[in-house]
ZAMARGU-4260 file (C-alpha; in steps of 0.2 Angstrom, whole numbers, plus 5000, padded with zeros to 4 digits):
<rodrens>
0) 5265/5185/5084 | 5257/5169/5091 | 5262/5174/5109 | 5254/5192/5106 | 5238/5184/5099
5) 5237/5173/5115 | 5239/5187/5126 | 5226/5198/5116 | 5214/5183/5117 | 5216/5181/5136
10) 5214/5199/5138 | 5198/5200/5129 | 5191/5185/5139 | 5193/5195/5155 | 5184/5210/5148
15) 5167/5215/5153 | 5154/5201/5147 | 5136/5204/5146 | 5122/5190/5148 | 5108/5191/5135
20) 5095/5177/5133 | 5107/5164/5141 | 5121/5167/5128 | 5137/5175/5131 | 5140/5191/5121
25) 5156/5200/5121 | 5157/5218/5124 | 5159/5230/5109 | 5176/5235/5114 | 5182/5217/5112
30) 5177/5217/5094 | 5188/5231/5090 | 5203/5222/5097 | 5198/5206/5089 | 5200/5214/5072
35) 5218/5217/5075 | 5220/5199/5082 | 5213/5192/5066 | 5227/5201/5056 | 5240/5193/5067
40) 5233/5175/5066 | 5230/5173/5048 | 5244/5161/5046 | 5237/5150/5059 | 5220/5149/5050
45) 5227/5145/5034 | 5239/5132/5041 | 5224/5123/5049 | 5214/5123/5033 | 5229/5117/5023
50) 5232/5103/5035 | 5214/5097/5033 | 5217/5095/5014 | 5234/5086/5016 | 5236/5067/5017
55) 5235/5061/5035 | 5253/5054/5035 | 5259/5071/5031 | 5250/5081/5043 | 5257/5089/5059
60) 5257/5079/5074 | 5242/5077/5086 | 5250/5088/5099 | 5255/5102/5086 | 5238/5101/5078
65) 5229/5103/5095 | 5240/5118/5099 | 5236/5127/5082 | 5217/5122/5084 | 5217/5129/5102
70) 5224/5145/5097 | 5212/5147/5082 | 5197/5143/5093 | 5202/5156/5106 | 5203/5170/5093
75) 5187/5166/5085 | 5178/5164/5102 | 5185/5181/5107 | 5178/5189/5091 | 5161/5181/5089
80) 5156/5175/5106 | 5154/5157/5099 | 5165/5143/5101 | 5172/5138/5084 | 5173/5121/5076
85) 5191/5116/5069 | 5192/5115/5051 | 5198/5097/5052 | 5182/5092/5060 | 5172/5102/5048
90) 5180/5093/5033 | 5176/5076/5041 | 5158/5082/5044 | 5156/5087/5026 | 5162/5070/5019
95) 5147/5062/5009 | 5137/5050/5019 | 5133/5032/5013 | 5117/5031/5002 | 5103/5025/5012
100) 5090/5023/4998 | 5085/5010/4985 | 5097/4999/4975 | 5097/5011/4960 | 5103/4998/4948
105) 5089/4985/4952 | 5076/4999/4953 | 5082/5006/4936 | 5080/4988/4929 | 5062/4987/4934
110) 5058/5004/4928 | 5067/5002/4911 | 5058/4986/4908 | 5041/4993/4913 | 5044/5009/4902
115) 5049/4998/4887 | 5033/4989/4887 | 5023/5004/4891 | 5029/5014/4876 | 5029/4999/4864
120) 5014/4997/4852 | 5001/4985/4859 | 4994/4971/4849 | 4978/4972/4841 | 4964/4966/4852
125) 4971/4974/4868 | 4966/4990/4875 | 4979/5004/4878 | 4973/5003/4897 | 4976/4984/4898
130) 4993/4986/4889 | 4999/5000/4901 | 4994/4990/4916 | 5003/4975/4910 | 5019/4986/4909
135) 5017/4992/4927 | 5013/4975/4933 | 5029/4967/4924 | 5039/4981/4931 | 5032/4978/4949
140) 5036/4959/4947 | 5054/4963/4942 | 5055/4975/4957 | 5049/4961/4969 | 5061/4949/4961
145) 5076/4960/4962 | 5071/4969/4978 | 5078/4987/4977 | 5067/4991/4992 | 5057/4980/5004
150) 5043/4971/4994 | 5029/4982/5002 | 5038/4998/4996 | 5040/4991/4978 | 5021/4987/4978
155) 5017/5004/4983 | 5028/5012/4970 | 5019/5000/4957 | 5002/5007/4963 | 5008/5024/4962
160) 5014/5022/4944 | 4997/5014/4939 | 4988/5029/4946 | 5000/5043/4940 | 4998/5036/4922
165) 4980/5036/4925 | 4979/5017/4921 | 4970/5014/4937 | 4959/5024/4948 | 4962/5024/4967
170) 4947/5012/4970 | 4954/5000/4957 | 4972/5001/4964 | 4967/4998/4982 | 4952/4986/4978
175) 4961/4971/4985 | 4965/4979/5002 | 4947/4973/5006 | 4950/4956/5000 | 4949/4942/5013
180) 4965/4933/5008 | 4978/4947/5013 | 4968/4950/5029 | 4968/4932/5033 | 4987/4931/5030
185) 4990/4946/5042 | 4979/4939/5056 | 4988/4923/5054 | 5004/4933/5059 | 4996/4940/5074
190) 4990/4922/5080 | 5008/4916/5077 | 5014/4930/5088 | 5003/4923/5103 | 5007/4905/5099
195) 5026/4909/5101 | 5024/4923/5115 | 5014/4912/5127 | 5026/4897/5125 | 5013/4885/5118
200) 5023/4884/5102 | 5039/4880/5111 | 5030/4867/5121 | 5023/4858/5106 | 5039/4860/5096
205) 5049/4852/5110 | 5036/4838/5110 | 5038/4835/5092 | 5057/4836/5093 | 5057/4823/5107
210) 5048/4811/5095 | 5056/4815/5078 | 5071/4826/5082 | 5085/4815/5079 | 5087/4822/5062
215) 5082/4838/5053 | 5074/4827/5039 | 5064/4818/5052 | 5057/4834/5059 | 5053/4840/5041
220) 5044/4825/5036 | 5033/4825/5052 | 5028/4843/5048 | 5025/4840/5030 | 5014/4825/5032
225) 5005/4833/5047 | 5000/4847/5036 | 4994/4835/5022 | 4983/4825/5034 | 4974/4841/5039
230) 4972/4847/5021 | 4956/4839/5017 | 4947/4846/5032 | 4953/4865/5031 | 4949/4872/5014
235) 4958/4889/5017 | 4976/4886/5013 | 4981/4903/5020 | 4972/4898/5036 | 4980/4880/5037
240) 4997/4885/5032 | 4999/4902/5040 | 4987/4901/5055 | 4991/4883/5061 | 5007/4876/5055
245) 5018/4891/5052 | 5018/4896/5070 | 5023/4878/5074 | 5036/4878/5060 | 5044/4894/5067
250) 5044/4887/5085 | 5053/4871/5079 | 5066/4882/5070 | 5069/4893/5085 | 5069/4878/5097
255) 5083/4871/5087 | 5093/4887/5087 | 5089/4893/5069 | 5082/4911/5069 | 5085/4924/5055
260) 5086/4938/5068 | 5102/4930/5074 | 5108/4926/5057 | 5106/4907/5060 | 5092/4904/5048
265) 5103/4892/5037 | 5106/4881/5052 | 5090/4871/5048 | 5076/4884/5046 | 5079/4889/5028
270) 5077/4871/5023 | 5062/4867/5034 | 5053/4882/5029 | 5055/4880/5010 | 5051/4861/5011
275) 5035/4866/5022 | 5029/4878/5009 | 5032/4866/4994 | 5022/4853/5004 | 5007/4865/5006
280) 5006/4866/4987 | 5006/4847/4985 | 4993/4844/4998 | 4982/4857/4991 | 4982/4848/4974
285) 4977/4831/4982 | 4959/4835/4988 | 4945/4846/4982 | 4942/4853/4999 | 4961/4857/5002
290) 4960/4873/4993 | 4946/4886/4992 | 4948/4888/4973 | 4947/4869/4969 | 4928/4869/4969
295) 4928/4882/4956 | 4938/4871/4945 | 4925/4857/4947 | 4911/4869/4943 | 4919/4876/4927
300) 4924/4858/4922 | 4905/4853/4924 | 4900/4867/4913 | 4914/4864/4900 | 4913/4845/4898
305) 4896/4841/4906 | 4903/4830/4919 | 4905/4833/4938 | 4921/4828/4947 | 4917/4820/4963
310) 4928/4822/4979 | 4933/4803/4978 | 4938/4804/4959 | 4949/4819/4963 | 4957/4811/4978
315) 4960/4794/4970 | 4967/4802/4954 | 4979/4814/4964 | 4984/4800/4977 | 4999/4793/4968
320) 5007/4808/4960 | 5004/4818/4976 | 5011/4805/4987 | 5027/4803/4976 | 5030/4822/4977
325) 5027/4822/4996 | 5040/4808/4999 | 5053/4814/4986 | 5052/4833/4987 | 5060/4834/5004
330) 5074/4823/4998 | 5078/4834/4983 | 5079/4850/4993 | 5089/4840/5006 | 5102/4838/4992
335) 5101/4855/4983 | 5097/4866/4998 | 5104/4856/5013 | 5103/4862/5031 | 5119/4865/5040
340) 5113/4854/5055 | 5108/4837/5048 | 5109/4826/5063 | 5106/4829/5081 | 5105/4813/5091
345) 5105/4822/5108 | 5090/4833/5103 | 5076/4821/5109 | 5083/4819/5126 | 5087/4838/5128
350) 5069/4842/5122 | 5062/4831/5136 | 5073/4840/5148 | 5066/4857/5142 | 5048/4850/5143
355) 5051/4846/5161 | 5058/4863/5165 | 5042/4871/5157 | 5031/4863/5170 | 5012/4863/5168
360) 5004/4874/5155 | 5002/4893/5161 | 4986/4902/5160 | 4991/4911/5144 | 4995/4895/5136
365) 4978/4888/5140 | 4970/4904/5133 | 4980/4902/5117 | 4976/4884/5115 | 4957/4888/5117
370) 4959/4902/5104 | 4968/4891/5092 | 4956/4876/5094 | 4940/4887/5092 | 4948/4895/5076
375) 4952/4879/5068 | 4935/4872/5072 | 4927/4887/5064 | 4938/4885/5049 | 4933/4867/5047
380) 4914/4868/5051 | 4911/4887/5050 | 4906/4886/5031 | 4890/4876/5036 | 4885/4891/5047
385) 4890/4905/5036 | 4906/4909/5045 | 4920/4913/5033 | 4938/4911/5037 | 4942/4929/5041
390) 4928/4930/5054 | 4935/4914/5062 | 4952/4921/5063 | 4946/4937/5070 | 4937/4928/5083
395) 4953/4919/5089 | 4962/4936/5089 | 4948/4944/5099 | 4950/4931/5113 | 4969/4935/5113
400) 4967/4954/5113 | 4953/4954/5126 | 4962/4943/5138 | 4979/4952/5136 | 4988/4937/5129
405) 4994/4949/5115 | 4992/4968/5114 | 4986/4978/5099 | 5003/4987/5100 | 5012/4970/5097
410) 5000/4967/5082 | 5005/4984/5075 | 5024/4980/5078 | 5022/4964/5067 | 5031/4972/5052
415) 5031/4956/5042 | 5012/4955/5043 | 5009/4973/5037 | 5023/4971/5024 | 5016/4955/5017
420) 4998/4962/5018 | 5003/4977/5007 | 5013/4969/4993 | 5001/4954/4991 | 4985/4965/4991
425) 4993/4977/4978 | 4997/4962/4967 | 4980/4955/4968 | 4973/4972/4963 | 4984/4974/4948
430) 4981/4955/4942 | 4962/4957/4944 | 4962/4972/4933 | 4972/4963/4920 | 4958/4951/4919
435) 4945/4964/4920 | 4953/4975/4906 | 4953/4960/4894 | 4971/4955/4893 | 4970/4938/4901
440) 4955/4933/4890 | 4964/4939/4875 | 4979/4929/4879 | 4969/4913/4882 | 4960/4916/4865
445) 4977/4917/4857 | 4983/4901/4864 | 4967/4892/4859 | 4968/4898/4841 | 4987/4895/4839
450) 4987/4878/4847 | 4971/4872/4839 | 4977/4877/4822 | 4993/4867/4822 | 4984/4850/4820
455) 4994/4841/4833 | 4990/4824/4841 | 4982/4827/4857 | 4997/4822/4868 | 5009/4835/4862
460) 4995/4848/4861 | 4990/4844/4879 | 5008/4846/4884 | 5009/4863/4876 | 4993/4868/4884
465) 4998/4863/4901 | 5015/4872/4900 | 5007/4888/4895 | 4993/4887/4908 | 5006/4882/4921
470) 5019/4895/4919 | 5007/4909/4915 | 5004/4909/4933 | 5018/4922/4935 | 5004/4934/4930
475) 4993/4930/4944 | 4993/4933/4963 | 4978/4921/4966 | 4975/4903/4961 | 4956/4908/4960
480) 4959/4922/4948 | 4970/4911/4937 | 4957/4897/4937 | 4943/4910/4933 | 4952/4918/4919
485) 4960/4903/4910 | 4954/4886/4916 | 4938/4885/4904 | 4947/4891/4889 | 4962/4880/4891
490) 4951/4865/4895 | 4940/4868/4880 | 4955/4869/4868 | 4962/4853/4876 | 4946/4844/4873
495) 4945/4851/4855 | 4962/4844/4851 | 4956/4827/4857 | 4962/4826/4875 | 4951/4815/4886
500) 4939/4827/4895 | 4939/4820/4912 | 4958/4818/4913 | 4961/4835/4906 | 4949/4843/4919
505) 4957/4834/4933 | 4975/4837/4927 | 4972/4856/4925 | 4963/4857/4942 | 4977/4849/4951
510) 4991/4859/4943 | 4981/4875/4947 | 4988/4872/4965 | 5005/4865/4960 | 5009/4880/4949
515) 5010/4891/4965 | 5026/4883/4970 | 5038/4895/4961 | 5033/4913/4966 | 5031/4922/4983
520) 5013/4927/4978 | 5005/4914/4968 | 4997/4904/4982 | 4990/4908/4999 | 5003/4900/5009
525) 5018/4908/5000 | 5017/4926/5007 | 5017/4921/5026 | 5030/4908/5024 | 5041/4919/5014
530) 5038/4933/5026 | 5047/4924/5040 | 5063/4929/5032 | 5071/4911/5032 | 5073/4909/5013
535) 5081/4923/5003 | 5071/4929/4987 | 5084/4922/4975 | 5084/4905/4983 | 5065/4905/4983
540) 5063/4908/4965 | 5078/4896/4960 | 5072/4882/4970 | 5054/4884/4965 | 5059/4884/4947
545) 5068/4868/4948 | 5054/4859/4958 | 5041/4866/4946 | 5049/4856/4932 | 5050/4840/4943
550) 5032/4842/4948 | 5027/4842/4929 | 5037/4826/4926 | 5028/4818/4941 | 5011/4823/4937
555) 5011/4821/4918 | 5023/4806/4919 | 5019/4795/4934 | 5002/4803/4936 | 4998/4800/4918
560) 5002/4781/4920 | 4991/4780/4935 | 4977/4789/4926 | 4979/4776/4913 | 4977/4762/4926
565) 4961/4771/4932 | 4954/4771/4914 | 4954/4790/4913 | 4962/4789/4895
</rodrens>
């Protein structure tokens, strides 16, 4: 039968063939014979289908399978004019593909928590709108922590939920996309692109390595203290950390062979980036002019206690606890989050060799240097002439775009910039509306009434107030928003419980910077540094939580003793 089937198929192939629209269509006479051929080859078809379902070890040999498939293909081609696909191949193609979407377990957790809060009765004194927004916000934060999708996607889902539940309007949900901080962070990424692309970052990195590069710890200390020295001169933390030192930090990591794109981030970059970020939180707390929101604390304190904090008073009060943290924090991370490469005694010599190979500065490097210096100058002195930080950053970016040092296409391809911009702006929008809808003032008032009614001595009462103020920062994507919403209320209750007014005002103002240490969104330096991909999300929160406890010990313990010496209490 098989032989006759082959003969029939070969005979039909030689019959008259007509060409229509580029496809081969068999003559009608062939179709009649093919019907008979199908009857004679039914066993062959069934055998191939059966073999596709059998375990591989029990199937026919490759040679036998090929012969059967070939005979089947010839018959079907003869009948239909189209080449058939073997059943074995069809079975493989039909196998279910791997899931490409979100991590459903983590996504389900975020949705479940948000839904549970959403449908729970809200406390008296809170509007339904504020309570529903809190549910969406908490669900979004859990999604950002568990990361079932990229952070930008999680934030967009959160905005979607807020609008679909009619909790926020479009204007409210996207209000922060015109906020200057997310844009400043995004532009800092573009400037960093030029810094690295031109080779200027590599040149400076090699120079730093040639001086401090014998150990990873030495490199890290040089970066941390360099940032702290510039802190009082540049009030925009996002500009200082993201626009000036982040490109240098990344260039240092790459120069030392640590790059997340190559899977070598733990070589030294993870440790250096996490330490660098923690250093920005500390330096911001040490000077009034080191963070844009610090003057707000000074103004609110003046209204609450009737005393204006001077630049010198703040700097002197923060000097000892700040210096202790700057010295000890890198050592703590060196123990609990150590780099893979700790010593590199040959690095300084190699760095000098590489510097020699680079030769004189190229034209693009000089343009990049001019752009960066002019931007930094405007960040330092621009406020005196009405130039804000975003305008200064855009002027530097304009120089790079006009001269072709970087292209707009390269800016568009900076995925980290746009991802960070999206999720940070979304959180700012939701956190701002939580305050606007009255949830944060209600929370502050509850703390005031509860703590004030306990009748505690001022020391334990102040400790409770500080803890609540400090860790409630999880609800905020901006230090300024947190200060504006809660600083006055918490300072007032602390003073009412007997805490020294000036000491309380200074302590809460400084901790308004330190409390940004444990989230990826709580302070301006967090999004761009986290966006480099050197530190995993779980490590970011774990290490931040550990250090947040240590910082409280230093500022309340060592700082408290120092303030006693200064006569603040």
